[in-house]
Structures are given as C-alpha cells and as structure tokens.
ROGU-118512 format. One record per residue (C-alpha): residue number from 1; residue in three letters; x, y, z. Coordinates in nm, 4 decimals, padded with zeros to 6 digits, m for minus. Layout:
REM ROGU-118512
   resi   resn         px         py         pz
    NUM    ALA          X          Y          Z
...
//
This chain:
REM ROGU-118512
   resi   resn         px         py         pz
      1    VAL   m11.9224    00.6648    00.8575
      2    LEU   m11.9331    01.0276    00.7491
      3    HIS   m12.2268    01.2264    00.6137
      4    ALA   m12.0801    01.2976    00.2736
      5    ALA   m12.0603    01.1846   m00.0849
      6    ALA   m11.7497    01.0980   m00.2839
      7    VAL   m11.6626    01.0988   m00.6527
      8    VAL   m11.3607    00.9210   m00.7926
      9    GLY   m11.1351    00.9645   m01.0915
     10    PRO   m10.7873    00.8535   m01.1939
     11    ALA   m10.6127    01.0699   m00.9318
     12    GLY   m10.8309    00.9593   m00.6384
     13    ALA   m11.1443    01.0639   m00.4513
     14    VAL   m11.2959    01.3983   m00.3661
     15    VAL   m11.5326    01.4012   m00.0707
     16    VAL   m11.8368    01.6267   m00.1120
     17    ARG   m11.9902    01.7367    00.2177
     18    GLY   m12.2696    01.9657    00.3206
     19    ALA   m12.5692    01.9897    00.5484
     20    ASN   m12.8941    01.8128    00.4649
     21    GLY   m13.0413    01.9735    00.1543
     22    ALA   m12.7124    02.1341    00.0459
     23    GLY   m12.7067    01.9454   m00.2865
     24    LYS   m12.4699    01.6510   m00.2285
     25    SER   m12.6975    01.3966   m00.3921
     26    THR   m12.7824    01.6170   m00.6888
     27    THR   m12.4166    01.7038   m00.7487
     28    VAL   m12.3040    01.3416   m00.7197
     29    ALA   m12.5865    01.2150   m00.9427
     30    ALA   m12.4847    01.4698   m01.2085
     31    ALA   m12.1212    01.3588   m01.1747
     32    TRP   m12.2199    00.9922   m01.2140
     33    LEU   m12.4304    01.0737   m01.5208
     34    GLN   m12.1205    01.2422   m01.6671
     35    GLY   m11.9031    00.9352   m01.6135
     36    LEU   m11.7423    00.9821   m01.2720
     37    ARG   m11.7367    00.6901   m01.0315
     38    VAL   m11.9272    00.7350   m00.7051
     39    LEU   m11.8241    00.5838   m00.3715
     40    GLY   m12.1232    00.7103   m00.1788
     41    ASP   m12.4070    00.9563   m00.1652
     42    GLU   m12.5258    01.0102    00.1913
     43    SER   m12.2391    00.8314    00.3592
     44    VAL   m11.8749    00.7559    00.2949
     45    LEU   m11.6620    00.5165    00.4927
     46    ALA   m11.3254    00.6497    00.6097
     47    ALA   m11.0699    00.4509    00.8075
     48    ARG   m11.0331    00.6397    01.1376
     49    ASP   m10.6728    00.5268    01.1778
     50    GLU   m10.5904    00.6116    00.8139
     51    PRO   m10.8457    00.8732    00.6928
     52    LYS   m10.7016    00.8901    00.3429
     53    HIS   m10.8566    00.5453    00.2766
     54    LEU   m11.2206    00.5729    00.1640
     55    ALA   m11.4607    00.2898    00.0827
     56    VAL   m11.7972    00.2383   m00.0852
     57    ALA   m12.0944    00.2847    00.1423
     58    VAL   m12.4116    00.2720   m00.0728
     59    ARG   m12.4825    00.1777   m00.4349
     60    GLU   m12.7612    00.4263   m00.4964
     61    VAL   m12.8227    00.7986   m00.4949
     62    LEU   m13.1485    00.9420   m00.3624
     63    VAL   m13.2557    01.2756   m00.5086
     64    CYS   m13.5599    01.4924   m00.4484
     65    PRO   m13.8197    01.5167   m00.7277
     66    ALA   m13.7008    01.8647   m00.8326
     67    ALA   m13.3424    01.7369   m00.8703
     68    ALA   m13.4650    01.4383   m01.0726
     69    ARG   m13.6348    01.6833   m01.3120
     70    VAL   m13.3197    01.8972   m01.3417
     71    LEU   m13.1143    01.5848   m01.4119
     72    GLY   m13.3673    01.4668   m01.6719
     73    LEU   m13.4430    01.1547   m01.4702
     74    ASP   m13.8014    01.2107   m01.3559
     75    GLY   m14.0211    00.9215   m01.4587
     76    ALA   m13.7174    00.6964   m01.5072
     77    MET   m13.6532    00.6355   m01.1387
     78    ALA   m13.8280    00.4413   m00.8623
     79    SER   m13.9762    00.6549   m00.5851
     80    VAL   m13.9052    00.5857   m00.2183
     81    VAL   m13.9690    00.7629    00.1087
     82    SER   m13.6502    00.8559    00.2930
     83    GLY   m13.6502    01.0536    00.6164
     84    GLY   m14.0187    01.1298    00.5615
     85    ASP   m13.9532    01.2868    00.2199
     86    LEU   m14.0321    01.1527   m00.1254
     87    LYS   m13.7087    01.0773   m00.3107
     88    HIS   m13.6205    00.9192   m00.6416
     89    ARG   m13.3710    00.6344   m00.6411
     90    LEU   m13.0865    00.6355   m00.8931
     91    ASP   m12.9430    00.2835   m00.8945
     92    LEU   m12.5679    00.2947   m00.9589
     93    GLY   m12.5726   m00.0558   m01.1035
     94    GLU   m12.3815   m00.3631   m01.0110
     95    PRO   m12.1387   m00.3361   m00.7204
     96    PRO   m11.7953   m00.2413   m00.8473
     97    PRO   m11.5166   m00.4960   m00.8527
     98    PRO   m11.3135   m00.5105   m00.5290
     99    GLU   m11.0372   m00.2862   m00.6671
    100    ASP   m11.2954   m00.0104   m00.7331
    101    ARG   m11.4581   m00.0197   m00.3882
    102    GLU   m11.1882    00.1940   m00.2295
    103    ALA   m11.0061    00.5127   m00.3208
    104    ARG   m10.7450    00.7496   m00.1834
    105    HIS   m10.8771    01.0784   m00.0458
    106    LEU   m10.7415    01.3720   m00.2472
    107    ALA   m10.9462    01.6664   m00.1322
    108    THR   m11.2673    01.7707    00.0348
    109    VAL   m11.5265    01.9997   m00.1190
    110    LEU   m11.7751    02.1625    00.1174
    111    LEU   m12.0968    02.2817   m00.0411
    112    GLY   m12.1649    02.6496    00.0112
    113    ASP   m12.4064    02.8946   m00.1510
    114    ARG   m12.5527    02.6913   m00.4349
    115    ASP   m12.7403    02.9913   m00.5773
    116    ARG   m12.4292    03.2079   m00.6135
    117    PRO   m12.4538    03.4070   m00.9374
    118    GLY   m12.1880    03.3540   m01.1991
    119    GLY   m12.1719    02.9757   m01.1997
    120    ALA   m11.9848    02.7181   m00.9988
    121    CYS   m11.6521    02.8111   m00.8411
    122    LEU   m11.4110    02.6557   m00.5939
    123    ARG   m11.2525    02.8633   m00.3204
    124    PRO   m10.9638    02.7181   m00.1177
    125    LEU   m11.0289    02.6933    00.2562
    126    GLY   m10.7824    02.7419    00.5387
    127    THR   m10.7702    02.4904    00.8231
    128    ASP   m10.9885    02.6786    01.0733
    129    GLU   m11.2495    02.7717    00.8141
    130    PHE   m11.2535    02.4129    00.6836
    131    LEU   m11.3038    02.2639    01.0303
    132    ALA   m11.5879    02.5069    01.1102
    133    GLU   m11.7665    02.4422    00.7803
    134    PHE   m11.7016    02.0654    00.7979
    135    ALA   m11.8868    02.0564    01.1308
    136    CYS   m12.1966    02.2078    00.9645
    137    GLY   m12.2485    01.8828    00.7709
    138    GLU   m12.2421    01.6591    01.0771
    139    ILE   m12.5333    01.4311    01.1612
    140    PRO   m12.5784    01.2386    01.4913
    141    GLN   m12.5100    00.9007    01.3289
    142    GLU   m12.1468    01.0017    01.2676
    143    ARG   m12.0815    00.9710    01.6391
    144    TRP   m12.2339    00.6250    01.6767
    145    PHE   m11.9037    00.4592    01.5915
    146    GLY   m11.6546    00.7221    01.7043
    147    ASP   m11.5636    01.0868    01.6771
    148    PRO   m11.5484    01.2413    01.3265
    149    GLU   m11.3127    01.5195    01.4408
    150    PRO   m10.9851    01.3242    01.3939
    151    VAL   m11.0865    01.2526    01.0339
    152    ALA   m11.1756    01.6192    00.9794
    153    THR   m10.8436    01.7263    01.1312
    154    GLU   m10.6512    01.4937    00.8990
    155    TRP   m10.8523    01.6063    00.5961
    156    ALA   m10.7819    01.9695    00.6877
    157    ARG   m10.4167    01.8967    00.6004
    158    ARG   m10.5186    01.8113    00.2437
    159    PRO   m10.6607    02.0473   m00.0162
    160    ALA   m11.0043    02.1706    00.0877
    161    PHE   m11.2446    02.3906   m00.1034
    162    ARG   m11.5830    02.5520   m00.0776
    163    LEU   m11.8023    02.4988   m00.3835
    164    ASP   m12.0375    02.7882   m00.4438
    165    GLY   m12.2810    02.8056   m00.7342
    166    ALA   m12.3451    02.4298   m00.7428
    167    ASN   m12.6824    02.4905   m00.9101
    168    ASP   m12.4605    02.5243   m01.2174
    169    LEU   m12.4350    02.1443   m01.2297
    170    THR   m12.2297    02.1390   m01.5482
    171    GLY   m11.9750    02.3756   m01.3946
    172    ALA   m11.9759    02.1943   m01.0590
    173    VAL   m11.9125    01.8571   m01.2237
    174    ALA   m11.6373    02.0061   m01.4402
    175    LEU   m11.4646    02.1360   m01.1260
    176    LEU   m11.4944    01.7962   m00.9541
    177    ARG   m11.3689    01.6226   m01.2686
    178    GLY   m11.0666    01.8530   m01.2705
    179    LEU   m10.9865    01.7581   m00.9111
    180    VAL   m11.0223    01.3829   m00.9558
    181    THR   m10.8426    01.3809   m01.2907
    182    ALA   m10.5479    01.6106   m01.2297
    183    GLY   m10.5407    01.5811   m00.8521
    184    ALA   m10.6072    01.8601   m00.6079
    185    VAL   m10.2528    01.9981   m00.5969
    186    GLY   m10.2163    02.3216   m00.7877
    187    THR   m10.5906    02.3637   m00.8372
//
C-alpha cells in the first residue's frame, strides 16, 4: 500500500504522489470529473514483486471544503471527518468490473510547487531526485506491510516527473491525460 493516487487511461496508469496536503485528492478528483479512471486517492496497491502492477484501493476521493468549491462540488457531496479534518466525499460509483481494477504503471508524477506561476508543467526527474522526492510522500502505514523502497527503486527506472503549478487544475489534468493516453515515453 503506497500513499499515492493513480489515474488511468488507454496507455496505463500514472501514479500521483505527494505529501499530505500536496493536492493529490484535488488533482485526482478533477481528473475523474474530466473522464479519467481513478484507481485510488490516498492509497494505491502495488505488487512488491512486480511493481508495474497496480490495483484499486478505494472507491472514493476525499477533498477538503476549499477543493470541493474549486471543483464545483460543494453542497453536492457528503461531509465526513478524516484524520481530524472535515472532508467532502466524492463517491466514484459502482466498483469497476474486474478487468478495470488493475492497470500497468506507466509513470510517476510527484507533486511539487502547486502555486508555481505560469500554469501546470511537468519536469522530468532523474533517479536520485525522484527517490528523494518520492520519500517526501511517505506515511508510516506504508511500512506496515513491507518496505516501499524497492517499489520506488523500480519506479525510478520508468518515466518520472515533478508536476508544478497543479493549482491550474485544467492544465494539470491535461498533462495527466497526455501521459495516460499517449504513454509516458517521449513526453
């Protein structure tokens, strides 16, 4: 179990990772509202022996009240308390059919400076930079069932990016859509 979200398109899945409050849930909720499939919001399941295999973890996205307003969902969502904070619950609907509960990992996007001026942009990350930034999103629960570092090391061999300017939700979703539609190679 990894502290991350994942969106899926025809080419596969892109994992979205960041520290608490980085904008994973908001970004994924915006992607879902724009037609991308979501494997998870706060957690994604990755096979430790084959980290390119991802699976559905949760069928809801929890967003803070400010994000619900930005997404145009305030008033349309049930409120819950999660981790001591008020959140709004976006139900992703019926569980997907078995063939849509898994996806192949294409790339990882680490959330960076969401307030970056100029809109959303992806910057490729080298292995060392990826591993350092990946560790910033870790939560203690990741170590309950094993060590997340082998997964991170394997994912470092695949395309990895830092997403800055994610407050530009339209731009951020367009970048994610490009990755999951065309694949991460050559992006």
